[in-house]
GUVO-876946 format. One line per field, with one value per residue (C-alpha): residue in one letter; x, y, z; chain. Coordinates in pm, 1 decimal, decimal comma. Example, Ala and Ser with C-alpha at 12.3 -4.5 7.8 and 13.67 -1.06 7.14 Angstrom:
! residues 2
res	c(A_S)
x	c(1230,0_1367,0)
y	c(-450,0_-106,0)
z	c(780,0_714,0)
chain	c(A_A)
This chain:
! residues 415
res	c(X_X_X_X_X_X_X_X_X_X_X_X_X_X_X_X_X_X_X_X_X_X_X_X_X_X_X_X_X_X_X_X_X_X_X_X_X_X_X_X_X_X_X_X_X_X_X_X_X_X_X_X_X_X_X_X_X_X_X_X_X_X_X_X_X_X_X_X_X_X_X_X_X_X_X_X_X_X_X_X_X_X_X_X_X_X_X_X_X_X_X_X_X_X_X_X_X_X_X_X_X_X_X_X_X_X_X_X_X_X_X_X_X_X_X_X_X_X_X_X_X_X_X_X_X_X_X_X_X_X_X_X_X_X_X_X_X_X_X_X_X_X_X_X_X_X_X_X_X_X_X_X_X_X_X_X_X_X_X_X_X_X_X_X_X_X_X_X_X_X_X_X_X_X_X_X_X_X_X_X_X_X_X_X_X_X_X_X_X_X_X_X_X_X_X_X_X_X_X_X_X_X_X_X_X_X_X_X_X_X_X_X_X_X_X_X_X_X_X_X_X_X_X_X_X_X_X_X_X_X_X_X_X_X_X_X_X_X_X_X_X_X_X_X_X_X_X_X_X_X_X_X_X_X_X_X_X_X_X_X_X_X_X_X_X_X_X_X_X_X_X_X_X_X_X_X_X_X_X_X_X_X_X_X_X_X_X_X_X_X_X_X_X_X_X_X_X_X_X_X_X_X_X_X_X_X_X_X_X_X_X_X_X_X_X_X_X_X_X_X_X_X_X_X_X_X_X_X_X_X_X_X_X_X_X_X_X_X_X_X_X_X_X_X_X_X_X_X_X_X_X_X_X_X_X_X_X_X_X_X_X_X_X_X_X_X_X_X_X_X_X_X_X_X_X_X_X_X_X_X_X_X_X_X_X_X_X_X_X_X_X_X_X_X_X_X_X_X_X_X_X_X_X_X_X_X_X_X_X_X_X_X_X_X_X)
x	c(13285,8_13122,6_13026,0_12712,5_12635,0_12282,8_12227,0_11945,5_11613,0_11239,4_11060,4_10789,0_10939,6_11114,6_11435,2_11471,9_11389,5_11668,5_11921,9_11810,5_11822,2_12174,6_12295,9_12117,9_12319,0_12634,1_12712,4_12898,7_12647,4_12735,1_12453,3_12505,5_12285,9_12257,2_12024,6_12006,7_11768,4_11475,8_11499,7_11543,5_11221,2_11022,9_10880,0_11090,2_11352,7_11630,0_11657,8_11718,2_12003,9_12155,8_12138,1_12198,9_12428,4_12804,5_12908,9_12773,0_12888,4_12741,1_12741,2_12519,9_12336,7_12138,2_12414,6_12635,3_12953,3_12900,3_12850,5_13147,2_13368,1_13267,1_13331,1_13610,9_13859,7_13607,2_13462,7_13798,3_13939,4_13637,5_13565,5_13195,2_13045,0_12704,3_12568,0_12194,0_11910,8_11562,7_11471,2_11254,2_11441,1_11779,8_11717,6_11889,2_12200,9_12236,7_12185,3_12449,7_12707,4_12634,5_12696,1_13009,0_13171,0_13038,5_12791,7_12479,3_12201,1_11924,6_11984,0_12037,6_11817,4_11526,8_11590,2_11578,9_11259,4_11079,8_11181,5_11029,7_10656,2_10631,8_10903,4_10733,0_10416,2_10594,9_10784,9_10479,1_10268,7_10524,1_10522,1_10141,7_10112,2_9751,8_9757,7_9556,0_9571,1_9823,5_9972,4_10317,8_10359,1_10640,2_10453,4_10104,3_10101,4_10072,4_9738,9_9512,0_9653,1_9535,5_9249,4_8980,4_9131,0_9101,9_8796,4_8706,7_8776,4_9145,3_9456,6_9739,9_10070,2_10443,9_10662,0_10904,1_10729,0_10610,8_10371,0_10082,9_10259,7_10089,3_9866,8_9522,8_9201,1_9094,5_8730,1_8766,0_9008,4_9056,7_9168,1_9412,7_9573,0_9588,3_9742,9_9999,9_10100,5_10136,1_10359,0_10570,1_10620,2_10807,2_11160,4_11253,8_11081,0_11030,9_11390,4_11547,2_11621,6_11558,2_11208,4_11141,0_11008,7_10729,9_10390,4_10152,4_9784,7_9621,9_9289,7_9110,7_9062,3_8765,6_8824,7_9004,5_9367,0_9609,6_9982,4_10171,0_10477,5_10753,0_11112,6_11332,8_11643,4_11810,0_11625,5_11287,0_11025,5_10839,9_10507,1_10481,2_10117,8_9868,3_9792,9_9450,4_9479,5_9232,2_9247,7_9120,1_8914,8_8818,6_9024,1_9339,4_9501,6_9632,9_9674,8_9466,7_9519,9_9655,7_9546,5_9760,5_9683,6_9412,3_9047,1_8970,2_8868,7_9159,2_9094,5_9136,1_9446,9_9601,1_9538,4_9711,0_10012,5_10022,0_10006,5_10272,8_10513,3_10441,8_10524,7_10849,9_10959,5_10876,0_11122,9_11389,6_11359,2_11612,6_11705,5_11545,8_11208,7_10941,1_10615,0_10385,3_10064,5_9759,5_9397,0_9147,3_8892,9_8594,5_8838,2_9087,4_9398,1_9588,4_9929,3_9951,1_10325,4_10633,4_10834,5_11172,7_11225,6_11048,9_10708,6_10678,9_10390,5_10515,3_10379,3_10691,5_10589,1_10241,5_10398,4_10626,7_10347,1_10135,3_10391,3_10650,6_10902,1_11120,3_11164,8_11386,7_11624,1_11649,2_11713,2_12005,0_12144,1_12106,3_12292,8_12582,2_12583,6_12436,8_12189,1_11830,2_11619,7_11262,0_11041,0_10686,7_10488,4_10164,9_9977,8_9951,1_9735,5_9612,3_9775,9_9655,1_9756,5_9525,2_9643,6_9511,3_9383,2_9179,9_9041,0_9282,8_9347,8_9557,7_9543,0_9400,6_9385,6_9389,2_9336,3_9287,5_9623,5_9699,0_9405,6_9534,6_9777,4_9494,2_9331,2_9410,3_9657,2_9800,0_10153,5_10269,8_10138,7_10260,8_10053,6_10228,9_10017,0_10094,0_9919,3_9976,1_10044,7_9909,0_9715,8_9738,9_9476,3_9502,2_9676,1_9968,8_10081,3_10302,7_9990,6_9879,6_9905,4_10001,5_9912,6_9797,3_9920,1_9732,0_9704,6_9416,0_9319,1_9200,4_9279,9_8930,9_8977,1_9315,0_9162,2_8880,7_9127,6_9345,3_9036,0_8918,5_9266,5_9261,5_8911,5_9039,2_9217,2_9011,8_9132,8_9002,1_9095,6_9127,6_8843,8)
y	c(-8470,7_-8155,4_-8143,5_-8009,0_-7956,5_-7970,9_-7809,9_-8008,4_-8069,0_-8067,7_-8385,1_-8396,9_-8484,9_-8214,2_-8229,1_-8601,9_-8557,9_-8301,0_-8558,6_-8797,5_-8525,8_-8427,9_-8785,4_-8806,0_-8496,8_-8693,3_-8476,2_-8577,3_-8511,7_-8401,2_-8379,7_-8155,8_-8221,9_-8200,2_-8503,3_-8762,6_-8984,1_-8745,1_-8795,8_-9172,1_-9190,9_-9072,5_-9372,9_-9437,0_-9175,7_-9418,1_-9535,7_-9179,3_-9129,3_-9469,9_-9429,5_-9059,1_-8922,0_-8973,1_-8839,2_-8669,3_-8382,9_-8379,4_-8044,4_-7779,4_-7634,7_-7355,1_-7095,0_-6980,4_-6993,9_-7353,2_-7470,7_-7269,6_-7413,8_-7770,1_-7708,9_-7455,3_-7649,6_-7738,8_-7387,0_-7212,1_-7452,5_-7423,6_-7795,2_-7743,4_-7600,4_-7546,4_-7491,4_-7491,0_-7607,1_-7750,8_-7689,6_-7398,4_-7342,5_-7338,5_-7083,2_-6785,9_-6984,6_-7132,7_-6792,1_-6625,8_-6900,3_-6890,3_-6515,8_-6536,0_-6800,4_-6680,6_-6958,7_-6867,6_-6811,9_-6601,4_-6252,7_-6315,5_-6019,7_-6166,8_-6504,3_-6350,2_-6155,8_-6458,2_-6678,6_-6432,3_-6396,9_-6079,8_-5913,1_-6033,8_-5860,1_-5534,0_-5520,2_-5619,2_-5351,8_-5083,4_-5192,7_-5211,5_-5586,9_-5698,9_-5880,4_-5922,1_-5670,6_-5785,2_-5715,3_-5841,7_-5857,8_-5959,2_-5999,0_-6075,8_-5732,9_-5575,7_-5743,4_-5503,6_-5214,6_-5366,1_-5596,1_-5346,2_-5326,7_-5702,5_-5856,9_-6216,4_-6477,4_-6400,3_-6610,7_-6645,3_-6801,7_-6798,6_-6591,3_-6869,2_-7203,6_-7397,9_-7681,5_-7514,8_-7572,2_-7378,0_-7185,0_-7148,8_-6963,2_-6795,1_-6707,8_-6471,5_-6277,0_-6564,1_-6799,5_-6536,3_-6505,0_-6881,3_-6959,3_-6679,8_-6805,6_-7158,7_-7030,0_-6820,2_-7119,3_-7301,4_-7165,8_-7340,2_-7393,9_-7736,2_-7737,5_-7660,3_-7297,6_-7025,2_-6899,2_-6543,7_-6331,2_-6206,7_-6367,7_-6270,9_-6190,0_-6161,9_-6074,8_-6396,7_-6405,5_-6593,9_-6752,1_-7019,2_-7087,2_-7132,1_-7125,6_-6976,2_-7171,1_-6960,0_-6979,5_-6669,3_-6645,2_-6392,7_-6104,2_-6250,7_-6443,2_-6714,1_-6831,5_-7209,2_-7205,3_-7185,3_-7476,5_-7518,8_-7622,7_-7813,3_-7726,5_-7913,8_-7648,2_-7698,3_-7387,6_-7545,8_-7512,2_-7859,8_-7919,7_-8217,7_-8197,1_-8001,4_-7970,2_-7837,8_-7638,1_-7445,3_-7497,0_-7130,2_-6893,8_-6768,1_-6407,9_-6506,7_-6711,6_-6412,9_-6193,2_-6453,3_-6435,0_-6057,7_-6061,1_-6331,6_-6138,2_-5817,5_-5998,0_-6145,1_-5809,2_-5645,5_-5862,7_-5855,9_-6222,7_-6266,2_-6634,9_-6976,3_-7133,3_-6976,4_-7109,8_-6812,9_-6880,1_-6661,1_-6647,2_-6559,1_-6333,7_-6133,0_-5839,8_-6040,6_-6246,5_-6153,8_-6268,9_-6530,6_-6603,6_-6632,9_-6953,1_-6889,3_-7252,1_-7526,1_-7634,1_-7947,4_-8196,4_-8314,5_-8002,7_-7993,2_-8342,9_-8215,6_-7933,1_-8173,3_-8420,3_-8135,6_-7924,9_-8186,2_-7945,7_-8019,6_-7699,7_-7887,9_-7992,6_-7632,2_-7515,6_-7757,9_-7648,3_-7282,3_-7357,6_-7480,3_-7149,5_-7294,7_-7111,8_-7195,5_-7360,8_-7249,1_-7427,6_-7336,0_-7353,4_-7490,9_-7762,9_-8092,4_-8262,4_-8220,8_-8358,4_-8387,2_-8522,4_-8619,9_-8688,1_-8955,6_-8849,8_-9022,2_-8985,3_-8990,2_-9327,6_-9642,5_-9851,1_-10198,6_-10295,6_-10144,8_-10256,9_-10136,1_-9980,4_-10276,0_-10171,9_-9822,1_-9926,5_-10089,9_-9752,3_-9575,3_-9284,7_-9339,4_-9202,4_-9241,8_-9326,0_-9392,9_-9503,7_-9473,1_-9701,0_-10007,8_-10187,8_-10009,7_-9672,6_-9383,1_-9140,0_-8785,9_-8515,9_-8341,0_-8011,3_-7988,5_-8142,1_-8391,3_-8555,5_-8692,9_-9064,4_-9084,5_-8967,0_-9064,6_-8871,7_-8905,0_-8747,6_-8696,2_-8523,2_-8234,3_-8116,3_-8217,7_-8572,7_-8602,1_-8484,0_-8739,6_-9024,7_-8918,7_-8895,0_-9242,7_-9376,1_-9241,2_-9379,2_-9735,4_-9727,1_-9850,2_-9807,5_-9969,1_-9819,2_-9996,5_-9927,6)
z	c(30475,0_30607,9_30974,4_31139,0_31507,4_31648,9_31988,3_32151,1_31972,9_32017,3_32122,2_31858,7_31524,8_31325,5_31528,8_31472,3_31104,7_31074,2_31196,2_30923,4_30658,4_30762,8_30712,0_30377,0_30279,2_30375,4_30677,9_30993,1_31276,0_31628,4_31882,9_32185,6_32486,6_32863,2_32881,7_32604,0_32801,1_32757,6_32380,6_32400,7_32604,9_32298,8_32108,0_31794,8_31877,1_31967,9_31606,3_31486,3_31732,0_31660,1_31282,2_31223,0_31497,1_31468,4_31806,8_32117,6_32334,1_32684,6_32859,9_33015,6_32713,8_32879,3_32855,1_32568,9_32774,2_32888,8_32530,8_32406,4_32680,8_32591,0_32218,6_32240,6_32029,5_31758,3_31736,3_31725,7_31464,7_31231,9_31277,6_31202,4_30884,5_31047,9_31399,7_31467,0_31687,9_31640,2_32004,8_32116,5_32441,9_32268,3_31993,0_32167,3_32262,5_31913,4_31750,0_31968,1_31903,7_31529,5_31524,4_31739,4_31516,5_31179,9_31104,9_30906,1_31157,0_31301,6_31437,7_31814,1_31909,7_31711,7_31874,1_32220,9_32151,9_32009,8_32306,4_32555,6_32492,8_32700,9_32493,4_32173,6_32292,6_32367,0_32038,2_31834,1_32006,0_31920,1_31555,0_31532,8_31477,8_31545,4_31880,5_32202,4_32485,6_32744,6_33084,1_33184,2_33560,9_33792,9_34122,5_34250,5_34415,6_34069,7_33990,9_34190,3_33986,3_33657,8_33751,9_33653,6_33302,9_33247,8_33084,8_33166,2_33054,5_33005,1_32939,3_33190,9_33087,7_33155,8_32926,6_32842,3_32798,2_32493,4_32399,1_32589,3_32921,8_33204,7_32961,0_33121,5_33044,2_33369,1_33431,9_33727,1_33945,8_34191,8_33913,1_33786,4_34131,4_34179,1_33841,6_33857,8_34201,0_34058,8_33779,0_34015,2_34244,8_33967,4_33964,1_33639,9_33307,4_33147,9_33018,9_33356,2_33271,3_33528,0_33457,6_33348,0_33633,4_33408,8_33372,3_33093,3_33131,5_32789,6_32639,2_32547,6_32171,7_32028,5_31690,5_31489,5_31581,7_31293,9_31239,7_30949,0_30838,3_30681,1_30564,7_30543,9_30327,1_30100,3_30268,9_30180,5_30378,6_30189,0_30329,1_30297,8_30401,0_30684,8_30917,6_31078,7_31444,8_31661,5_32033,7_32338,0_32513,5_32880,9_32966,9_32818,7_32476,5_32403,4_32029,2_31916,0_31542,3_31245,6_30882,6_30595,8_30391,9_30573,2_30482,9_30557,2_30273,8_30066,0_30169,2_30534,7_30454,6_30276,7_30580,7_30797,3_30563,7_30607,2_30988,1_31014,0_30791,8_30987,6_31310,5_31177,7_31041,8_31375,4_31567,4_31294,6_31195,3_30914,4_30879,8_30891,7_30954,0_31173,9_31311,3_31376,9_31570,0_31511,3_31619,7_31344,1_31517,0_31393,3_31364,8_31158,6_31243,5_31560,5_31677,2_31951,7_31941,2_31722,1_31736,2_31575,9_31472,8_31277,4_31406,4_31613,9_31598,6_31256,3_31086,3_30861,7_30750,6_30663,3_30463,7_30278,1_30198,0_30064,9_29876,9_29786,6_29944,1_30247,6_30445,8_30692,0_30414,7_30297,1_30652,0_30688,6_30351,8_30450,8_30773,2_30560,3_30375,1_30057,8_29835,9_29927,6_29660,6_29718,4_29466,2_29364,0_29687,9_29544,8_29739,1_29552,9_29816,6_30171,6_30486,6_30845,2_31183,0_31469,1_31823,6_32056,1_32399,0_32668,4_33018,7_33314,5_33470,6_33451,1_33132,7_33185,1_32819,6_32469,7_32111,3_31756,8_31673,5_31445,0_31222,8_31149,1_30874,5_30679,6_30613,8_30283,2_30276,2_30625,8_30608,1_30966,2_31311,8_31663,3_31961,8_32299,6_32518,3_32723,7_33007,5_33336,5_33173,2_33377,5_33158,6_33293,9_33283,0_32946,4_33024,8_32780,3_32451,9_32635,0_32782,2_32442,7_32368,4_32001,4_31653,8_31306,0_31000,2_30670,4_30326,8_30086,9_29765,1_29982,4_30333,8_30441,3_30314,9_30489,3_30816,3_30790,5_30732,3_31027,5_31247,4_31147,6_31220,3_31576,4_31629,8_31582,3_31919,4_32214,2_32574,3_32892,9_33228,6_33560,9_33800,3)
chain	c(A_A_A_A_A_A_A_A_A_A_A_A_A_A_A_A_A_A_A_A_A_A_A_A_A_A_A_A_A_A_A_A_A_A_A_A_A_A_A_A_A_A_A_A_A_A_A_A_A_A_A_A_A_A_A_A_A_A_A_A_A_A_A_A_A_A_A_A_A_A_A_A_A_A_A_A_A_A_A_A_A_A_A_A_A_A_A_A_A_A_A_A_A_A_A_A_A_A_A_A_A_A_A_A_A_A_A_A_A_A_A_A_A_A_A_A_A_A_A_A_A_A_A_A_A_A_A_A_A_A_A_A_A_A_A_A_A_A_A_A_A_A_A_A_A_A_A_A_A_A_A_A_A_A_A_A_A_A_A_A_A_A_A_A_A_A_A_A_A_A_A_A_A_A_A_A_A_A_A_A_A_A_A_A_A_A_A_A_A_A_A_A_A_A_A_A_A_A_A_A_A_A_A_A_A_A_A_A_A_A_A_A_A_A_A_A_A_A_A_A_A_A_A_A_A_A_A_A_A_A_A_A_A_A_A_A_A_A_A_A_A_A_A_A_A_A_A_A_A_A_A_A_A_A_A_A_A_A_A_A_A_A_A_A_A_A_A_A_A_A_A_A_A_A_A_A_A_A_A_A_A_A_A_A_A_A_A_A_A_A_A_A_A_A_A_A_A_A_A_A_A_A_A_A_A_A_A_A_A_A_A_A_A_A_A_A_A_A_A_A_A_A_A_A_A_A_A_A_A_A_A_A_A_A_A_A_A_A_A_A_A_A_A_A_A_A_A_A_A_A_A_A_A_A_A_A_A_A_A_A_A_A_A_A_A_A_A_A_A_A_A_A_A_A_A_A_A_A_A_A_A_A_A_A_A_A_A_A_A_A_A_A_A_A_A_A_A_A_A_A_A_A_A_A_A_A_A_A_A_A_A_A_A_A_A)
């Protein structure tokens, strides 16, 4: 039996799915983590770990040397046939270990550039990739030197977070100072890693947000398709829903393909799945960020429902050194996911989730509500309360079904 090691995971679906796929491929699965409890707290996740993980290695996973020390015997004896991650924060460590021990994997330099949004901006600018104007600063004292160059509103965000964490649209200079100070006051990112000293100030782009899902193998990048994204607004960028394939005109979709491939080539992306976020403006698509790993939010599920093609399965096979089998990437149906959100407060009562399964074409849903639950102000993806995933003959139909599914849930807050 071949053995595969997964270094951490994301918390929103594709990482758990990869564990299941690995077992379906008859692989022995090792999961390496610094904190298993954060995964087990995700509704439904415990079953994945119970059913699809053979053994665990507990260690500090934020540095290459700590992981290597914990797995020294296995790595030096070629115990594993594959070593990979599904977690955004772990891409550089996994890429470096894969290179050091001759596992198939992403170029570590590309992994490092993608993980640092400021470096992505600099490299993309040098290569002429369409992108917003930006300023990367280390200290508040640098702001007066550039403030007259900034148009408002603008976007301020850390260089090394994900899931819309601490990404804010700022309307004036005072808000820029305040939010940068808030970011700088946090010494660690969400994963407990030392935060980058740089903070990004970016031109605010007006337009549709989309993501381009790709898979790169054999010196070629295949575009799986473009995902339409629904954002929260209110100066935040929380993702409320996704539709695959995009409903935008084909000419626009093709331009999104081009910009995504340009961006991946610019950073030297040479292996695996990427999730490239763009904003479609009046001047065409522009790069928001490159995520050098599979999308979260069950977007790989949307892709599979639509294309009949599992990009995650191919990624696992590629990690084993097997030849990728990229089938005809033609959508057979539409797929969509809609996330549940609500006002801040404490849940007194809720109902309606039992109705969701009665709707046609519901493929999956999860509602994370119970009496007494404290609903937080909607500021990042982790503040959402559940999802409904649906399919339809078209993307539009799938989106309507998912929306109706979410609408069945009724929440009452304590006064």
